[in-house]
C-alpha positions as CSV (number, residue, x, y, z in Angstrom):
1,M,90.0,124.6,81.9
2,A,92.3,127.0,83.8
3,G,89.5,128.3,85.9
4,H,88.1,131.8,86.6
5,V,90.8,134.3,87.3
6,D,90.3,136.5,90.4
7,T,91.8,139.7,89.2
8,S,92.0,141.2,92.7
9,K,94.3,138.3,93.8
10,G,96.0,137.6,90.5
11,L,95.4,133.8,90.7
12,P,92.8,131.5,89.2
13,S,90.1,130.2,91.5
14,H,91.8,126.8,91.3
15,P,95.5,127.5,91.2
16,E,96.4,123.9,91.8
17,R,95.2,122.9,88.4
18,A,95.5,126.2,86.4
19,T,98.7,125.1,84.5
20,L,99.7,122.0,82.4
21,E,102.3,121.3,85.0
22,G,99.7,121.3,87.8
23,K,97.4,119.1,85.8
24,N,100.2,116.6,85.1
25,K,101.1,116.5,88.8
26,F,97.4,115.8,89.6
27,L,97.2,113.0,87.0
28,G,100.5,111.5,88.0
29,F,99.5,111.5,91.6
30,W,96.4,109.3,90.8
31,F,98.6,106.8,89.0
32,F,100.9,106.7,92.1
33,L,97.9,106.3,94.3
34,G,96.8,103.2,92.4
35,G,100.1,101.6,93.0
36,E,99.8,102.6,96.7
37,T,96.3,101.1,97.0
38,I,97.5,97.7,95.5
39,L,100.4,97.8,98.0
40,F,98.2,98.3,101.0
41,A,95.6,95.8,99.7
42,T,98.4,93.2,99.6
43,F,99.4,93.9,103.2
44,F,95.7,93.9,104.3
45,G,95.3,90.5,102.6
46,T,98.4,89.1,104.2
47,Y,97.2,90.3,107.7
48,L,93.8,88.7,107.3
49,G,95.3,85.5,106.2
50,L,97.8,85.3,109.1
51,R,96.0,87.1,112.0
52,S,94.9,83.8,113.5
53,G,98.4,82.5,113.6
54,T,99.3,83.7,117.2
55,A,101.4,80.6,118.1
56,D,102.2,80.9,121.8
57,G,102.1,84.7,121.7
58,P,99.3,87.1,123.0
59,L,96.0,87.3,121.2
60,P,94.8,90.6,119.5
61,Q,92.0,91.0,122.1
62,D,94.6,90.7,124.9
63,I,96.7,93.6,123.8
64,F,94.6,96.0,121.7
65,A,93.6,99.1,123.7
66,L,90.7,100.7,121.8
67,P,90.7,104.0,123.9
68,L,94.3,104.6,122.8
69,V,93.5,103.7,119.1
70,F,90.4,105.9,119.2
71,I,92.6,108.8,120.3
72,M,95.0,108.1,117.5
73,T,92.1,107.9,115.0
74,M,90.7,111.2,116.1
75,L,94.1,112.9,115.8
76,L,94.5,111.6,112.2
77,L,90.9,112.4,111.1
78,T,91.2,115.9,112.7
79,S,94.4,116.4,110.7
80,S,92.6,115.6,107.5
81,L,90.0,118.3,108.4
82,T,92.7,120.8,109.0
83,S,94.3,120.1,105.6
84,V,90.9,120.7,104.0
85,I,90.7,124.1,105.7
86,A,94.3,124.8,104.6
87,M,93.4,124.1,100.9
88,A,90.3,126.2,101.2
89,A,92.5,129.1,102.4
90,M,95.0,128.4,99.6
91,K,92.2,128.7,97.0
92,K,91.3,132.2,98.5
93,N,95.0,133.1,98.3
94,K,95.3,133.4,102.1
95,F,98.9,132.1,102.4
96,G,99.3,132.8,106.1
97,A,96.1,130.9,107.0
98,M,97.1,128.0,104.7
99,K,100.5,127.7,106.4
100,L,98.9,127.8,109.9
101,W,96.4,125.0,109.2
102,M,99.1,123.0,107.5
103,W,101.3,123.3,110.5
104,I,98.5,122.2,112.7
105,T,98.1,119.2,110.4
106,V,101.7,118.4,111.0
107,L,101.4,118.7,114.8
108,L,98.4,116.4,114.8
109,G,100.3,113.9,112.6
110,L,103.3,114.0,114.9
111,G,100.9,113.3,117.9
112,F,99.6,110.3,116.0
113,L,103.1,109.0,115.3
114,G,104.0,109.5,118.9
115,F,101.1,107.4,120.1
116,E,101.9,104.7,117.5
117,I,105.5,104.5,118.8
118,Y,104.2,104.2,122.3
119,E,101.8,101.5,121.3
120,F,104.5,99.4,119.7
121,Y,106.7,99.9,122.8
122,E,104.0,98.6,125.0
123,Y,103.4,95.6,122.8
124,V,107.0,94.6,122.7
125,H,108.0,95.4,126.3
126,H,104.9,94.6,128.3
127,Y,103.3,91.8,126.2
128,E,106.6,90.5,124.6
129,L,105.0,90.7,121.1
130,G,108.1,91.0,118.9
131,F,108.0,91.1,115.1
132,S,108.9,87.4,115.0
133,T,106.8,86.2,117.8
134,S,104.1,84.9,115.5
135,A,102.6,85.2,112.1
136,F,100.0,87.6,113.6
137,A,102.7,89.7,115.0
138,S,104.7,89.9,111.8
139,S,101.7,90.7,109.6
140,F,100.4,93.3,112.2
141,Y,103.7,95.2,112.5
142,S,104.2,95.1,108.8
143,L,100.8,96.6,108.0
144,V,100.6,99.2,110.8
145,G,104.3,100.0,110.4
146,L,103.9,100.5,106.7
147,H,101.1,103.0,107.4
148,G,103.3,104.7,110.0
149,A,106.1,105.0,107.5
150,H,103.6,106.7,105.1
151,V,102.5,109.1,107.8
152,A,106.2,110.0,108.5
153,F,106.8,110.5,104.7
154,G,103.7,112.7,104.4
155,L,104.8,114.8,107.3
156,S,108.3,115.2,105.9
157,W,106.7,116.1,102.5
158,I,104.4,118.8,104.0
159,I,107.2,120.2,106.3
160,T,109.5,120.5,103.3
161,L,107.0,122.4,101.3
162,L,106.2,124.8,104.2
163,I,109.9,125.5,104.8
164,R,110.8,125.9,101.1
165,Y,107.9,128.2,100.3
166,N,107.7,130.0,103.6
167,R,108.0,133.5,102.1
168,S,107.0,132.9,98.5
169,G,103.1,133.2,98.9
170,I,100.8,131.0,96.8
171,T,101.9,130.7,93.2
172,L,100.9,128.6,90.3
173,T,104.1,126.6,90.9
174,N,103.7,125.6,94.6
175,A,99.8,125.4,94.7
176,P,99.8,122.0,92.9
177,K,102.5,120.7,95.3
178,F,100.6,121.7,98.4
179,Y,97.4,120.3,96.9
180,V,98.9,116.9,96.0
181,A,100.5,116.7,99.4
182,S,97.1,117.3,101.0
183,L,95.5,114.6,98.8
184,Y,98.2,112.2,99.9
185,W,97.4,113.0,103.5
186,H,93.8,112.2,102.9
187,F,94.7,108.8,101.5
188,I,96.7,108.1,104.6
189,D,93.7,108.9,106.7
190,V,91.5,106.6,104.6
191,V,93.9,103.7,105.0
192,W,93.9,104.2,108.8
193,V,90.1,104.0,108.9
194,F,90.4,100.6,107.3
195,I,93.2,99.6,109.7
196,F,91.1,100.7,112.6
197,T,88.2,98.6,111.4
198,V,90.0,95.5,110.1
199,V,92.8,95.2,112.6
200,Y,91.7,96.7,115.9
201,L,87.9,96.4,115.9
202,M,87.9,92.9,114.3
203,G,90.8,92.0,116.7
204,V,88.9,93.0,119.8
205,L,85.5,91.7,118.7
206,G,86.8,88.5,117.2
């Protein structure tokens, strides 16, 4: 169903799925997300299988700093909340508020990436944990790096939409694009929760 039309705003109450194109974008995204889930599941399985292979390199409990990882987690989870607020503003046809909250989402995501780059730098230069140091190192950098690449892609996606539609307002054309980008961002956040638990907590607690 197209949804109830708010005649004062000229948009349906759910503009992201009010057209066939919007519904197709939404459906296609879930197929895409299925492939992404399998991809991450493979990397998680590889990490779990190799995390004990530290060779002569440092152990996870020797290098992981939970306070730093906690800050990174809070940044990413907060960015998920701000994207929810942005989508709520979009459904109320408040384009200015949506842009503001999406830019805040971007800033929080950039903060997360900055901390992740710093984390990798510390591991390489202070603990001499390079990609080829051990099986643990290779699987760790592959999994966490893959997630970081997805964060960078998600940020690029959102920034591109914000720049492209900066003055257009909310339309039936761009509403599905913003909505799908927001869903993708939530997916990234959920994956990070699993990384925080499986990689960092299990790494520190043993």
